[in-house]
Structures are given as structure tokens and as C-alpha cells.
N, C-alpha and C positions, 0 to 999 in steps of 0.2 A: 295553849301557849301560842301567841301570835307569831307568825313568821313573816318574812319579807314578801311572801306571795299574798298573804292576807292584808298586810299593811305596807304599802309601797314606801312609806317614810322610814321603815326600818332597814331597807336595802343599803343605803349609803352608810348607815351606822355600822351595820354588820360587815360591809366590805372594808371599812376603815379599821375595824377591830381585827380583821383577818390579814389584810394586805401587808402592812409594814412589819408587824412582829414576825409573821411567817417568812417574808422575804429575808428579813435580817437574820432569823434563826437558821435558815438554810444557807444563806451566804456565809455566815460565820462558821457553820459546820464544814462546808466544802472548802473554805479557805484554810481552816485548821488542818483538815486532812491533807490538802495540797502542801501546806507548809511542812508537815511532818514527813510526808512521803518524799518531798524533794530534798530534805535534809536528813534522811534516814540514818546515815552513818553517824552524824553528829548527835542525833537524838539517842541512838543506841549507846554511844559513848557517854552521853550525859547521864543516862539512867544506870550505867554500869553493866549493861548487858554485853558489851564488847569493848576491847581496848580501843583507844582513839585511832591508832595507826592500823589496826587489823579489824575494823568493824565488819567487813564483809568476808575477809579471808581470801585465799587465792581462788581464782576461778576454777570451777569443777570440784571444789572441796566438799560439796554436798551439805548435809546438816541444815537444810532449809535455806541455803544461800540463794537458790534460784527464786524462791518466794520473795525474799527481801529485795533482790534485784528487780523483779517484776513490779513490786510495790513502788520502788523508786522511779520506775519508768512510766507510771500512770499519772504523773503529775499534771500534764497539760489539760486533760479534761476537767480536772478539779479546778485548775486556775481559770479556764475559760468559763465554766459554769458558775464558779464562785464570783468571777468578775461581773457576769451578767446579773446575777442575783444581788450583788453589792451595788451595782448601778441602779437597779430597780429600787432597792431599799433607800439609797441616797435620794433618788427622785421623790420617793414617798415622804421622806423626812423634809425635803425642801418644799414640797407642795402641801404640807400638812396645814390644815386650817386652824387647828388648835396648837397650843404650846407643846413642844416636844420635850420630853424629860431629858435631863443631861446624861442619864445612863444610856438612853437610846443613841444619842449623838456619840458618846464614847464607844459604844458597841460598833457603830458605823466606822469610826476611825480605826478601831482594833481590827475589824474585818479587812479594811484596806491595807493595814500594816501586815496582816497575815498573808494576804494575796501578794504583796510586794516581796515578802520573805520567800514565799513559794516560787515566785517568778525568778528571784535571784538565785535560789537554790537549783532551779532547773537550768537557767542560762549560764550560771557560773558553778559548775558541778563539783564544788569542794566537798559537799556533804553527801553526794551520791556516787555510786560505783562507776 
């Protein structure tokens, strides 16, 4: 099986096949985690795990509340890493030599929307404790 080390013409093809999908996959994953953690109270209320007005309960109530509060506080790393990966994926889409599928372009827009939702949830903490 030829590799890019044996045939130098394969290296750009292999890099193109790995770069954009991998950047976009990781960007969307980190953006989704950031959006969920920054709006954790709203997500828990939406899935029925907690009432809308008491999604976290009073401070010091126990029952895993500390874990939920910790998860809602780790949003900034996910937003910053997700933004960097989304920027890399956007650059890869813009610089693509071949035609980019509409699903890929939609995934880039969804990633940026999730990052915006995560940033709004962090800076306007209506969904976080």
C-alpha cells in the first residue's frame, strides 16, 4: 500500500482528506459541549431533569449540584478551543481547491451558531448558576 512517504503526490491529497473534516468535527464537538455547559440549567429543564426555576437547587443542597455547577463553569476553554478550530475549518473551506459540499458549509455555520450560543450563555448567565 503506497503512502505519502513512498509517493510524494499522495501527501497533499491525504492532508486535504484529514484537515477539513477533522477540524470541523472537533470544532462542532467542542462548540456543542460549550453550548450545553453554558446553558446547563436550560438544557436540564428542557429534558425534564429539573424544573425550570430550580434546575440547580439551593447552594449546598448536594445531590451532584457541585458537579453541575463545575460543568457550567468550564465553558470558556470550550469556547476558545472551539473558536480556534472553527476558524481553522472555515479557512480550510474558503481555501478549498475543489467544490465544497453544502453539508460541510452548513456544518461550519452550525458550529459558529453553537459557539455564539455558548458565548451568550457564558456572558449572559441566564442558563448557568
